[in-house]
C-alpha positions as CSV (number, residue, x, y, z in Angstrom):
1,M,-69.4,18.5,196.3
2,A,-68.1,15.9,194.0
3,T,-70.9,15.5,191.3
4,N,-71.7,18.0,188.9
5,Q,-75.8,16.6,188.8
6,P,-77.5,19.6,190.6
7,N,-79.3,19.1,193.9
8,L,-83.1,19.8,194.2
9,I,-84.4,21.6,197.3
10,Y,-88.3,22.1,197.7
11,V,-89.8,23.8,200.2
12,F,-93.6,24.1,199.7
13,A,-95.9,25.9,202.4
14,D,-99.9,24.6,203.3
15,Q,-102.4,27.4,202.1
16,L,-100.0,30.3,201.2
17,R,-101.5,32.1,198.5
18,Y,-99.7,34.3,195.9
19,Q,-101.6,37.2,196.7
20,S,-100.4,37.4,200.3
21,L,-96.8,37.9,200.0
22,G,-94.7,41.2,200.0
23,Y,-93.0,40.9,196.5
24,A,-96.6,40.1,195.0
25,G,-97.7,43.3,196.4
26,D,-99.5,43.1,199.5
27,H,-98.4,46.1,202.1
28,R,-99.7,44.0,205.1
29,A,-97.1,40.8,204.3
30,K,-93.9,40.8,206.2
31,T,-92.2,38.7,204.3
32,P,-88.5,40.2,203.6
33,N,-86.5,37.0,203.2
34,I,-89.3,35.5,200.7
35,D,-89.3,38.8,198.9
36,K,-85.6,38.8,198.6
37,L,-85.2,35.2,197.8
38,A,-87.9,36.5,194.8
39,Q,-84.9,38.9,193.3
40,S,-82.3,36.3,193.3
41,S,-85.0,33.8,191.5
42,M,-87.2,33.8,188.7
43,N,-91.0,34.5,189.9
44,L,-93.4,32.1,187.9
45,S,-96.0,34.7,188.7
46,Q,-99.1,33.1,187.0
47,C,-98.5,29.2,188.7
48,V,-101.6,27.7,189.7
49,S,-102.8,24.5,191.6
50,G,-104.1,22.4,189.5
51,S,-106.7,20.5,191.9
52,P,-106.4,23.4,194.9
53,M,-106.7,21.0,197.9
54,C,-103.7,19.3,199.9
55,A,-103.8,15.8,198.6
56,P,-104.7,15.9,195.1
57,Y,-101.9,18.6,195.2
58,R,-99.3,16.1,196.2
59,A,-100.9,13.2,194.1
60,S,-100.2,15.5,191.5
61,L,-96.6,16.9,192.3
62,F,-95.2,13.5,192.8
63,T,-96.7,11.7,189.5
64,G,-96.7,14.4,187.0
65,K,-100.6,13.7,186.5
66,Y,-103.9,15.4,186.9
67,S,-106.3,14.0,189.7
68,S,-108.7,12.2,187.1
69,S,-105.6,9.8,186.9
70,T,-104.4,9.7,190.4
71,G,-107.9,9.3,191.4
72,M,-107.0,11.3,194.5
73,V,-110.2,13.7,194.2
74,I,-110.9,14.6,197.7
75,N,-108.7,14.8,201.1
76,E,-107.9,11.6,203.2
77,L,-108.0,8.7,200.6
78,R,-104.7,6.3,200.4
79,M,-102.7,7.2,197.3
80,N,-102.1,4.1,194.5
81,P,-98.8,3.8,194.9
82,N,-98.6,2.2,191.2
83,H,-97.3,5.3,189.7
84,R,-93.6,6.1,188.4
85,G,-93.0,8.9,190.1
86,F,-90.9,11.9,191.4
87,G,-89.1,9.8,194.1
88,H,-88.2,6.8,191.6
89,V,-86.6,8.9,189.5
90,L,-84.7,10.7,191.9
91,H,-83.7,7.5,193.8
92,D,-82.7,5.5,190.7
93,S,-80.5,8.2,189.6
94,G,-78.4,7.8,192.3
95,Y,-79.9,10.4,194.2
96,D,-79.9,10.8,198.4
97,T,-83.6,11.8,199.2
98,Y,-84.9,13.4,202.4
99,Y,-88.8,14.2,202.7
100,I,-89.7,16.0,205.9
101,G,-93.0,17.5,207.1
102,K,-96.4,17.0,205.8
103,W,-97.2,13.6,203.4
104,H,-101.1,13.4,203.2
105,L,-101.0,10.6,200.9
106,W,-101.3,7.4,203.3
107,A,-104.6,8.0,205.6
108,N,-108.0,6.3,204.6
109,E,-110.2,7.6,207.6
110,L,-111.9,10.8,207.7
111,G,-110.4,12.4,210.9
112,N,-108.6,10.8,213.7
113,H,-105.6,11.9,212.1
114,Y,-103.3,11.6,215.4
115,D,-103.5,7.8,215.4
116,P,-100.3,6.2,213.9
117,K,-102.5,3.8,211.7
118,N,-103.2,7.3,209.9
119,S,-100.3,9.5,210.4
120,Y,-97.6,7.0,209.9
121,T,-96.7,5.9,206.4
122,P,-94.6,2.6,206.6
123,P,-91.3,2.0,204.5
124,G,-92.4,0.5,200.8
125,E,-94.2,1.1,198.0
126,H,-96.5,4.2,199.5
127,R,-93.8,6.2,199.8
128,L,-93.7,6.6,196.1
129,G,-90.3,6.2,196.0
130,F,-88.5,8.4,198.8
131,D,-86.6,6.0,200.2
132,G,-84.2,7.6,201.9
133,Y,-84.6,9.9,205.0
134,W,-88.2,10.1,206.0
135,A,-89.7,12.2,208.6
136,T,-92.9,12.9,208.2
137,Y,-96.7,12.6,209.3
138,G,-100.2,12.3,207.4
139,F,-101.4,15.9,208.6
140,H,-102.0,17.8,211.3
141,H,-102.8,21.7,211.8
142,T,-101.9,22.8,215.3
143,Y,-98.1,23.3,215.6
144,W,-97.0,23.3,219.5
145,D,-94.7,20.1,220.3
146,Q,-96.1,18.2,217.4
147,Y,-94.5,15.1,216.1
148,Y,-93.3,12.6,213.1
149,H,-92.4,9.4,212.1
150,E,-89.3,7.9,210.8
151,N,-89.4,4.6,210.1
152,S,-91.8,3.3,212.9
153,P,-94.9,4.3,214.6
154,E,-93.2,5.7,217.3
155,R,-94.0,9.5,217.5
156,I,-90.4,12.0,217.3
157,V,-91.6,15.0,219.2
158,I,-90.5,18.3,217.8
159,E,-90.6,20.6,221.0
160,G,-92.2,24.2,220.2
161,Y,-93.2,25.7,217.1
162,E,-93.5,23.1,214.5
163,P,-92.3,25.1,211.4
164,N,-89.1,25.9,213.4
165,G,-88.0,22.6,214.1
166,Q,-88.7,21.3,210.8
167,T,-86.6,23.7,209.4
168,D,-83.6,23.1,211.7
169,L,-84.1,19.3,210.6
170,A,-84.0,20.3,207.0
171,I,-80.6,22.3,207.7
172,E,-79.1,19.1,209.7
173,K,-79.9,17.2,206.5
174,L,-78.3,19.7,204.3
175,K,-75.2,19.6,206.2
176,L,-75.1,15.8,206.3
177,A,-75.7,15.9,202.2
178,T,-72.8,18.3,201.8
179,Q,-70.6,14.9,203.2
180,S,-71.6,12.8,200.7
181,D,-70.7,12.6,196.9
182,K,-74.3,11.7,195.8
183,P,-76.4,14.5,194.5
184,F,-79.9,14.9,196.7
185,T,-83.2,16.1,196.8
186,L,-84.9,17.7,200.0
187,F,-88.5,18.0,200.2
188,L,-89.6,20.1,203.2
189,S,-93.5,20.6,203.5
190,L,-94.4,22.9,206.1
191,G,-97.7,23.3,207.5
192,T,-98.5,26.9,207.9
193,P,-100.3,29.0,207.4
194,H,-103.2,26.4,206.9
195,D,-105.6,27.1,209.7
196,P,-107.0,26.7,212.4
197,W,-106.2,30.7,212.7
198,D,-106.1,30.6,216.4
199,A,-103.8,33.4,218.3
200,D,-102.3,30.6,220.3
201,N,-101.6,28.7,217.2
202,V,-98.7,31.2,216.2
203,P,-95.7,32.4,218.6
204,T,-97.0,35.5,220.4
205,E,-93.8,37.7,218.5
206,Y,-95.4,37.0,215.0
207,L,-98.8,37.9,216.0
208,D,-97.4,40.9,217.6
209,L,-96.2,42.3,214.3
210,F,-99.8,42.7,213.3
211,A,-101.2,44.4,216.3
212,D,-101.6,47.5,214.9
213,V,-102.5,46.3,211.5
214,E,-105.9,46.9,209.9
215,F,-107.5,44.0,208.3
216,E,-110.6,44.4,206.1
217,L,-113.0,41.8,204.4
218,P,-111.5,41.2,200.9
219,A,-112.7,43.7,198.2
220,N,-115.0,40.8,196.4
221,Y,-116.3,39.8,199.7
222,K,-119.9,37.9,199.4
223,P,-122.4,38.0,202.7
224,D,-124.2,35.1,201.2
225,N,-122.6,31.2,201.0
226,D,-121.6,30.4,196.9
227,P,-124.6,27.8,196.3
228,H,-121.6,25.8,194.7
229,A,-119.5,25.5,198.2
230,D,-119.5,22.3,200.3
231,A,-119.4,22.3,204.1
232,W,-115.7,23.1,204.4
233,A,-116.2,26.4,202.2
234,R,-119.3,27.4,203.5
235,L,-119.2,30.1,206.3
236,S,-121.2,30.5,209.2
237,E,-122.1,34.1,210.6
238,Q,-119.7,33.4,213.6
239,Q,-117.2,32.3,211.3
240,R,-117.9,35.5,209.3
241,S,-117.4,37.7,212.3
242,E,-114.1,35.9,213.0
243,L,-112.7,36.6,209.5
244,T,-110.5,39.6,210.1
245,E,-108.8,38.1,213.1
246,W,-108.6,34.7,211.0
247,M,-106.4,36.9,208.3
248,R,-104.5,38.4,211.6
249,V,-103.0,35.2,212.5
250,Y,-102.7,33.7,208.8
251,Y,-99.9,36.7,208.3
252,A,-98.3,35.9,211.5
253,M,-98.0,32.4,210.5
254,T,-96.8,33.7,207.1
255,A,-94.2,36.2,208.8
256,N,-93.1,33.1,210.9
257,L,-92.5,30.9,207.5
258,D,-90.8,33.9,206.2
259,W,-88.0,33.8,209.1
260,N,-87.4,30.0,208.4
261,I,-87.3,30.4,204.8
262,G,-84.5,33.0,205.6
263,R,-82.9,30.5,208.0
264,L,-82.9,27.9,205.3
265,V,-81.6,30.2,202.6
266,E,-78.8,31.4,205.0
267,A,-77.8,27.7,205.2
268,V,-78.0,26.7,202.1
269,E,-75.7,29.7,201.1
270,Q,-73.1,29.1,204.1
271,L,-73.1,25.5,202.9
272,G,-72.2,26.7,199.5
273,L,-74.5,24.4,198.1
274,F,-76.6,27.5,195.7
275,D,-73.4,26.6,193.3
276,N,-75.1,23.3,192.4
277,S,-78.9,23.2,193.3
278,I,-81.8,24.0,192.2
279,F,-84.0,25.8,195.2
280,V,-87.8,25.9,194.7
281,F,-90.2,27.7,196.8
282,T,-94.1,27.3,196.5
283,S,-97.4,26.3,198.1
284,D,-100.2,23.5,197.3
285,H,-102.9,26.0,197.2
286,G,-104.7,29.5,198.4
287,E,-107.4,30.8,200.7
288,M,-110.3,32.2,200.2
289,F,-111.0,34.3,203.5
290,G,-114.9,34.9,202.3
291,A,-114.1,36.2,198.7
292,Q,-116.8,35.0,196.6
293,G,-118.6,33.8,199.3
294,R,-116.4,31.3,200.4
295,R,-113.7,30.2,202.9
296,A,-110.8,27.3,202.1
297,K,-109.9,26.3,198.8
298,N,-110.9,23.8,196.3
299,I,-112.3,26.3,193.8
300,F,-111.0,28.1,190.7
301,Y,-111.2,31.4,192.3
302,D,-107.4,33.1,191.8
303,E,-107.3,33.2,195.7
304,A,-107.5,29.7,196.2
305,V,-105.3,28.7,192.8
306,R,-102.7,31.0,192.3
307,V,-99.4,30.0,194.5
308,P,-96.1,31.2,194.7
309,F,-93.3,29.8,192.5
310,L,-90.2,30.9,193.0
311,I,-86.8,29.1,191.4
312,R,-83.9,29.6,191.9
313,W,-80.6,28.2,189.9
314,D,-77.5,30.6,189.7
315,G,-75.8,30.1,186.6
316,Y,-78.8,29.0,184.4
317,I,-81.8,31.3,185.5
318,Q,-82.3,34.6,185.3
319,P,-82.2,36.2,188.9
320,N,-85.0,38.5,189.5
321,S,-87.1,37.6,186.3
322,V,-90.8,37.1,185.7
323,S,-92.6,34.6,183.5
324,D,-96.1,34.4,183.1
325,A,-96.2,31.0,181.5
326,P,-99.3,29.2,182.8
327,I,-97.4,26.4,184.7
328,N,-99.7,23.8,186.5
329,T,-99.0,21.5,189.3
330,P,-98.4,18.3,187.2
331,D,-96.0,20.6,185.2
332,I,-93.7,20.9,188.0
333,M,-92.1,17.2,188.1
334,P,-91.4,16.9,184.3
335,T,-90.0,20.3,184.0
336,L,-87.8,19.8,187.2
337,L,-86.7,16.6,186.2
338,S,-85.9,17.9,182.8
339,A,-84.0,20.9,184.1
340,M,-81.8,18.1,186.0
341,N,-81.5,16.1,182.9
342,L,-83.3,13.1,184.3
343,E,-86.2,10.9,183.1
344,I,-89.6,12.2,182.2
345,P,-91.8,8.9,182.8
346,D,-93.7,7.9,179.9
347,A,-97.2,8.4,181.8
348,V,-96.5,11.7,183.1
349,E,-99.2,14.2,181.7
350,G,-98.0,17.5,182.8
351,H,-96.0,19.9,180.4
352,D,-92.3,20.3,180.3
353,F,-91.4,24.5,181.2
354,S,-87.7,23.8,181.5
355,S,-87.0,25.8,178.2
356,T,-89.0,28.6,180.0
357,L,-86.7,28.7,183.1
358,T,-83.8,29.7,180.8
359,S,-84.9,31.0,177.5
360,H,-88.2,32.0,175.8
361,S,-90.5,29.4,175.1
362,D,-92.9,29.1,172.3
363,G,-94.1,26.0,172.8
364,E,-96.0,26.4,175.8
365,P,-99.6,25.4,176.7
366,E,-102.3,28.3,176.3
367,F,-103.9,27.4,179.3
368,A,-103.5,25.7,182.7
369,F,-106.0,23.4,182.8
370,M,-107.8,22.8,186.4
371,Q,-110.0,20.3,188.0
372,G,-112.5,20.2,191.2
373,M,-113.4,16.9,191.6
374,G,-115.8,16.9,194.3
375,A,-116.2,17.9,197.8
376,T,-113.5,18.5,200.3
377,A,-112.9,15.1,202.3
378,I,-116.7,13.3,201.7
379,F,-118.1,11.8,198.5
380,E,-120.7,14.2,197.5
381,D,-122.0,15.0,194.1
382,G,-122.7,19.0,193.0
383,H,-119.4,20.9,193.3
384,E,-117.2,19.4,190.7
385,W,-116.0,22.0,188.2
386,R,-113.4,22.2,185.4
387,A,-111.4,25.2,184.4
388,L,-108.7,27.4,182.1
389,R,-106.5,30.2,183.4
390,N,-103.8,32.1,181.7
391,N,-103.0,35.4,182.9
392,Q,-105.3,37.2,181.2
393,F,-108.7,35.1,181.4
394,T,-109.9,32.1,183.5
395,Y,-112.9,30.4,182.1
396,A,-115.0,27.4,184.1
397,I,-117.8,25.6,184.5
398,Y,-119.8,23.2,186.8
399,R,-121.0,19.9,186.1
400,D,-124.3,19.9,187.8
401,D,-125.9,22.8,186.5
402,K,-123.3,23.7,183.7
403,S,-123.4,27.6,184.9
404,E,-120.2,29.0,183.6
405,Y,-117.7,31.7,184.5
406,L,-115.5,33.7,182.5
407,F,-113.5,36.4,183.9
408,D,-110.8,38.7,182.4
409,N,-107.9,38.6,185.2
410,L,-106.3,41.8,183.7
411,N,-108.9,44.0,183.8
412,D,-110.9,42.2,186.9
413,P,-108.5,40.9,189.0
414,L,-110.6,40.5,191.8
415,Q,-112.9,38.4,189.5
416,T,-116.2,40.0,190.1
417,V,-117.6,40.7,186.3
418,N,-118.7,37.1,184.8
419,L,-118.5,37.6,181.3
420,A,-119.9,34.3,180.1
421,E,-123.5,35.6,179.1
422,D,-122.1,38.8,177.6
423,P,-122.6,39.0,173.9
424,D,-119.4,40.7,173.3
425,Y,-117.5,37.7,174.4
426,E,-120.0,34.8,172.7
427,N,-116.9,33.8,170.4
428,Q,-114.4,33.3,173.1
429,I,-116.9,31.5,175.2
430,V,-117.1,28.7,172.3
431,N,-113.3,28.9,172.0
432,F,-112.9,28.2,175.8
433,R,-115.1,25.2,175.5
434,E,-113.5,23.8,172.6
435,I,-110.1,24.1,174.4
436,L,-111.3,22.6,177.8
437,Q,-113.0,19.6,175.9
438,S,-109.9,18.7,173.9
439,R,-107.8,18.9,177.1
440,M,-110.6,16.8,178.9
441,D,-110.1,14.2,176.2
442,A,-106.7,14.0,176.0
443,L,-106.7,13.0,179.7
444,N,-109.6,10.9,179.5
445,D,-111.5,13.1,181.8
446,M,-114.8,12.4,181.5
447,F,-116.0,15.0,184.5
448,E,-118.1,12.5,186.4
449,A,-119.8,13.0,189.4
450,C,-117.4,12.6,192.4
451,T,-119.4,9.5,193.6
452,W,-118.3,7.8,190.3
453,Y,-114.9,7.3,191.6
454,E,-116.0,6.0,194.8
455,Q,-118.0,3.3,193.0
456,H,-115.1,2.7,190.5
457,W,-112.0,3.5,191.8
458,I,-111.9,3.4,195.7
459,E,-112.6,0.8,198.3
460,D,-112.3,1.8,202.0
461,R,-111.1,4.9,200.8
462,I,-108.1,3.4,199.1
463,I,-107.8,4.0,195.6
464,I,-107.3,0.8,193.8
465,R,-107.5,1.9,190.3
466,T,-105.7,4.3,187.9
467,A,-106.2,5.9,184.5
468,T,-103.0,4.6,183.2
469,L,-103.1,1.2,184.7
470,N,-106.8,0.2,184.5
471,P,-108.9,2.2,182.2
472,I,-112.3,2.0,182.6
473,N,-114.4,2.4,179.3
């Protein structure tokens, strides 16, 4: 490459939790390529998804802001484009941009995912500055013979298994990028291992890898549904009977994901791109599988919020190193932009952790601040929560009944003992309340009900306001 400006290759899976990877200690996982990547990377082992759902995560990733400022409080809303985001900075700094895979920030209809009016994001401001190569769809979660759009509603079909085809496309674009003297950024948003976890939704050869593996219900499984859970998080008796087989498919999908990560890393190596590229592998959120009486995401428990975050940057980041910095989704954009010596927009709310990547930093926030803004994809009150997390503690509170939770993550990693009413922790609870309120005050997060955003910020599932542009007193 003719430029010394580092490239960025950002790969993120969908619904892949940290705990289900080999390098994180899961003996059932078959992830040799991701485990090998961990050996050449820094493992940000306490990374969390600040709003653990698909669209809120992506809105935060690309703006460096919290959901209380983007307005992306549930899934299947259209993003307000009036933010200076990741793509804008990269484009204005002379980067070629490539975006491949799930976008999830355009559709404003609940359901009807395959209609181009929902799956196709037209060129312009709603691509949030990613004005280069574009091969995306809104979202879908069946993976055979699926499609993407470029610059028209025409469907371009990927024959075979979608993650394989998307990785092929990414490798093709990496080869193209090496022929330019401009730096580049490639975002690859892969759909697996998101449900449905049907046996026919993953190639047979990967499912066969787990034919003799015994899957059991989580040790913190609860037979009754969490009373705070929305319809997506509650489990029927039929679904409970299928949990272990769901896990089998989930791990098979993850094994296929691992194969594709291995192919992508090999291509980066063969093209000589590791000499001047930052490579990130992460995920948007996790999955509960019946733990704490829940399925899916959208909750402060570790199975949902704790995600892998591996970052490799040869010559700058110590390989096979681990950091317990409490990095959060809004922190990713400012951290990477700073590491690349690029502008951090003034309205960014996340913390710049770039010094953590290359040396110990004493200026890190003590906790990651997390938000549950409502139900998964409908405007429904009663599910809102706020939380703080670092490697030792998780503190959370619900809006509706003010119930509080405190877990010692070091001594109780499955978060089975709620210490919030333990008199020995009274002083710590008071401290957590103060820290939480301080974080909310700094963000003008008023802990509103989900329907408040529907009434004040959103019309026809289109976000028309933002905290920065249109503050509401």
